[in-house]
Each structure stands twice: as structure tokens, then as C-alpha cells.
C-alpha positions as CSV (number, residue, x, y, z in Angstrom):
1,X,-65.0,-37.7,55.3
2,X,-68.6,-36.5,55.1
3,X,-70.5,-34.8,52.3
4,X,-69.4,-31.3,53.2
5,X,-65.7,-32.2,53.3
6,X,-65.8,-34.4,50.2
7,X,-68.1,-32.4,47.9
8,X,-68.4,-28.8,49.2
9,X,-64.9,-27.9,50.5
10,X,-63.1,-28.6,47.2
11,X,-65.4,-26.3,45.4
12,X,-64.9,-23.5,48.0
13,X,-61.2,-23.9,47.8
14,X,-61.3,-23.9,44.0
15,X,-62.9,-20.5,44.0
16,X,-61.0,-19.1,47.0
17,X,-57.6,-20.2,45.6
18,X,-58.4,-19.3,42.0
19,X,-58.5,-15.6,42.1
20,X,-56.6,-13.3,39.8
21,X,-55.0,-11.7,42.9
22,X,-52.9,-14.8,43.7
23,X,-51.7,-15.5,40.1
24,X,-48.5,-13.5,40.6
25,X,-47.7,-15.6,43.7
26,X,-48.3,-18.8,41.8
27,X,-46.0,-17.5,39.0
28,X,-43.3,-16.7,41.5
29,X,-43.4,-20.0,43.3
30,X,-43.4,-22.1,40.1
31,X,-40.5,-20.1,38.6
32,X,-37.4,-22.2,38.3
33,X,-39.1,-25.6,38.4
34,X,-37.5,-28.1,36.1
35,X,-37.4,-31.8,35.2
36,X,-39.6,-34.3,36.9
37,X,-41.9,-32.5,39.5
38,X,-44.1,-33.8,42.2
39,X,-46.9,-31.5,43.4
40,X,-48.5,-32.3,46.7
41,X,-51.9,-30.9,47.4
42,X,-52.5,-30.4,43.6
43,X,-56.1,-29.3,44.3
44,X,-58.0,-28.2,41.2
45,X,-54.8,-27.5,39.3
46,X,-54.5,-23.7,39.6
47,X,-50.7,-24.0,39.3
48,X,-50.8,-25.7,35.9
49,X,-50.7,-22.6,33.7
50,X,-47.6,-21.5,35.5
51,X,-45.4,-24.6,35.0
52,X,-42.2,-23.5,33.2
53,X,-41.3,-25.2,29.9
54,X,-38.3,-26.7,31.6
55,X,-40.7,-29.1,33.5
56,X,-40.8,-32.5,31.8
57,X,-43.8,-33.8,33.7
58,X,-45.8,-33.4,36.9
59,X,-47.0,-36.2,39.2
60,X,-50.0,-34.7,41.0
61,X,-50.8,-35.9,44.5
62,X,-54.5,-35.1,45.3
63,X,-56.9,-37.0,47.6
64,X,-60.1,-35.3,46.4
65,X,-61.9,-36.7,43.4
66,X,-63.9,-33.5,43.1
67,X,-60.7,-31.4,43.1
68,X,-59.2,-33.6,40.3
69,X,-62.4,-33.3,38.3
70,X,-62.4,-29.5,38.6
71,X,-58.8,-29.5,37.3
72,X,-59.8,-31.3,34.1
73,X,-59.8,-28.4,31.7
74,X,-56.6,-27.0,33.1
75,X,-54.9,-30.4,32.7
76,X,-56.1,-30.7,29.1
77,X,-54.6,-27.3,28.4
78,X,-51.3,-28.0,30.1
79,X,-48.1,-27.5,28.2
80,X,-46.5,-30.4,30.1
81,X,-47.8,-33.9,31.0
82,X,-49.7,-34.0,34.3
83,X,-50.9,-37.3,35.8
84,X,-52.6,-38.1,39.1
85,X,-50.1,-40.2,40.9
86,X,-51.1,-40.4,44.5
87,X,-53.8,-39.6,47.1
88,X,-51.8,-39.1,50.3
89,X,-48.9,-36.7,50.7
90,X,-47.9,-38.4,53.9
91,X,-47.2,-41.7,52.1
92,X,-46.0,-41.2,48.5
93,X,-46.0,-44.1,46.1
94,X,-42.6,-43.4,44.6
95,X,-39.1,-44.7,45.0
96,X,-36.4,-42.7,46.7
97,X,-34.7,-40.0,44.6
98,X,-37.4,-40.0,41.9
99,X,-37.9,-36.2,41.4
100,X,-35.9,-33.2,40.5
101,X,-38.2,-30.7,42.3
102,X,-41.4,-30.6,44.4
103,X,-44.2,-28.0,44.6
104,X,-46.5,-27.3,47.5
105,X,-49.0,-24.4,47.6
106,X,-51.4,-23.9,50.5
107,X,-51.1,-27.5,51.4
108,X,-49.1,-27.8,54.6
109,X,-51.9,-25.9,56.5
110,X,-54.4,-28.7,55.9
111,X,-52.5,-32.0,55.5
112,X,-53.0,-33.9,58.8
113,X,-49.3,-34.7,59.4
114,X,-47.2,-32.0,57.8
115,X,-44.0,-33.4,59.3
116,X,-44.6,-36.8,57.6
117,X,-45.4,-35.2,54.3
118,X,-42.2,-33.2,54.3
119,X,-40.2,-36.2,55.2
120,X,-41.8,-38.0,52.3
121,X,-41.0,-35.1,49.9
122,X,-37.4,-35.2,51.0
123,X,-37.3,-39.0,50.4
124,X,-38.5,-38.8,46.8
125,X,-36.4,-35.8,45.9
126,X,-33.0,-36.4,44.3
127,X,-30.0,-35.0,46.2
128,X,-30.0,-31.2,45.8
129,X,-33.6,-31.3,44.6
130,X,-35.7,-28.3,45.5
131,X,-39.0,-27.8,47.2
132,X,-40.9,-24.7,46.0
133,X,-43.4,-23.6,48.6
134,X,-46.2,-21.0,49.1
135,X,-47.9,-21.5,52.4
136,X,-49.9,-19.6,54.9
137,X,-49.2,-20.1,58.6
138,X,-48.2,-18.6,61.8
139,X,-47.6,-14.9,61.7
140,X,-44.1,-13.4,62.3
141,X,-43.0,-13.5,65.9
142,X,-43.1,-9.7,66.2
143,X,-46.9,-9.7,65.3
144,X,-48.2,-11.3,68.5
145,X,-51.5,-9.5,68.1
146,X,-52.0,-11.3,64.8
147,X,-51.0,-14.6,66.4
148,X,-53.6,-14.2,69.1
149,X,-56.3,-13.8,66.5
150,X,-54.9,-16.8,64.6
151,X,-55.3,-18.9,67.8
152,X,-58.8,-17.6,68.3
153,X,-59.9,-18.2,64.7
154,X,-58.2,-21.5,64.1
155,X,-61.0,-23.8,65.5
156,X,-63.5,-22.2,63.1
157,X,-61.0,-22.3,60.2
158,X,-60.5,-26.0,60.8
159,X,-64.2,-26.7,60.8
160,X,-65.0,-24.6,57.7
161,X,-62.0,-25.8,55.6
162,X,-61.6,-29.4,56.5
163,X,-58.7,-29.1,58.9
164,X,-57.0,-26.0,57.7
165,X,-54.6,-24.6,60.4
166,X,-53.7,-21.0,60.8
167,X,-50.8,-21.5,63.3
168,X,-48.4,-23.9,61.6
169,X,-44.8,-22.6,61.7
170,X,-44.0,-23.2,58.0
171,X,-40.3,-22.4,58.1
172,X,-39.7,-24.4,61.3
173,X,-41.5,-27.4,59.8
174,X,-39.2,-27.3,56.7
175,X,-36.1,-27.0,58.8
176,X,-37.2,-29.9,61.1
177,X,-37.7,-32.1,58.1
178,X,-34.1,-31.5,57.0
179,X,-34.6,-28.9,54.3
180,X,-32.2,-25.9,53.9
181,X,-34.0,-22.7,53.1
182,X,-32.4,-21.1,50.1
183,X,-34.9,-18.4,49.3
184,X,-37.6,-17.0,51.6
185,X,-40.2,-14.1,51.4
186,X,-42.4,-13.7,54.5
187,X,-45.3,-11.3,53.9
188,X,-49.0,-10.6,54.3
189,X,-51.1,-11.3,51.3
190,X,-52.5,-8.0,49.9
191,X,-56.3,-7.8,50.5
192,X,-56.5,-10.8,52.9
193,X,-57.2,-10.6,56.6
194,X,-53.8,-10.8,58.4
195,X,-54.7,-14.0,60.4
196,X,-55.4,-15.8,57.2
197,X,-52.8,-14.1,55.0
198,X,-49.5,-14.6,56.7
199,X,-47.5,-16.2,53.9
200,X,-44.1,-17.8,53.3
201,X,-42.9,-18.2,49.7
202,X,-39.6,-19.6,48.8
203,X,-37.4,-22.6,47.9
204,X,-35.8,-25.2,50.1
205,X,-33.0,-27.6,49.2
206,X,-32.9,-31.3,50.0
207,X,-29.3,-31.9,51.0
């Protein structure tokens, strides 16, 4: 990665994903987490304040040193132990059946091989473990106008945000990886342009 991807993008994402407007979404997606949790795409730790007290510890997978540094104050203030425990969501350094739950927020859009990452999350989750997800991706099928704009804007989005895709079908990716969707809310984020704000929030069970 070059200077822009390594040093600039994490700071842009820290600001863009740290607004007050998305805090209710973070609270929703973190609700119900318990036990040992793995969070892929930890970023600069914006989910930390919303971890429930039932969480015993969080293993944070984050490739960016800048992102991890920006998370420092949030980690210090965390009510549960948080440790950096991996750099690549596509190859997790944990044994099978290691975690009770997993968390992914605005990660599957950017991770190079989302299929591999989801297979890894399934591998390290215990049977009946849950993945809590909040992702933006391909607009609903009935909104073809929005989808056309997503396809037009995606090349620029990928350049500006280090590989961020607008057209990944989040629910299909989860199902292909073997997850069973147990809760799902598909919506447009209030105040965001529709091509960038087509969201899926929910939980998925690892059978």
C-alpha cells in the first residue's frame, strides 16, 4: 500500500464512520453480543463504547497501524478487554470454534476477498455462534436506478477509499458462506446518498 492508503484513508474513515448519526446503528448491531467476540475490520474502534457488559473480551482484527493508533483512547476507556489479535480477516490466527460471536461493521465492502473472510469467521465461531453485521452494499433489487449509480460510482469509490465496493451483495455473501440469517433490516442510511447508503443490519447464525 502507498502513503495515501496507509496514512490518509484510515483518518478519513475515522471521521466518516465516527459521526453521531451512526451511533444508533452501532448500538443496534452490538446489541446481544456476549462472551468471547472477534471483530473483523476493527478500524479506529468506534464500536468499543457499544460493547455490552456480557462481552468478556474482544479480539480485534485490524491491518492498519494508523487505525489502531487512532483507537487508543477508546480502547483505554473500554469496559471490556480489547486486544489486537490479527491483521488479515481472510486468514485468522485462531483455532476452530474459538469465539462465541463475531462483529463486522462496514468491513465486507473493502476486504479484498469477502468470501474468504466470511469462511474464516465461520471457522472460528463456535457452533450456533452469531455474526452481527452492519454493512453497506448493493441496493435492493427493486431499486435498479440506485444500482446503476452504484456501478457508475464504484470505480471512484474504490480509488478514494482503498478498495471500497458499492455493489457487493451482502446477504448473498453471508448465505454463500453458510450462515443462516436470523435477523435482517435492509434500509437506506438517513442523510447519506442512496448509492453509498444501502445498508444491511442483522445477525447470522453459524450452524
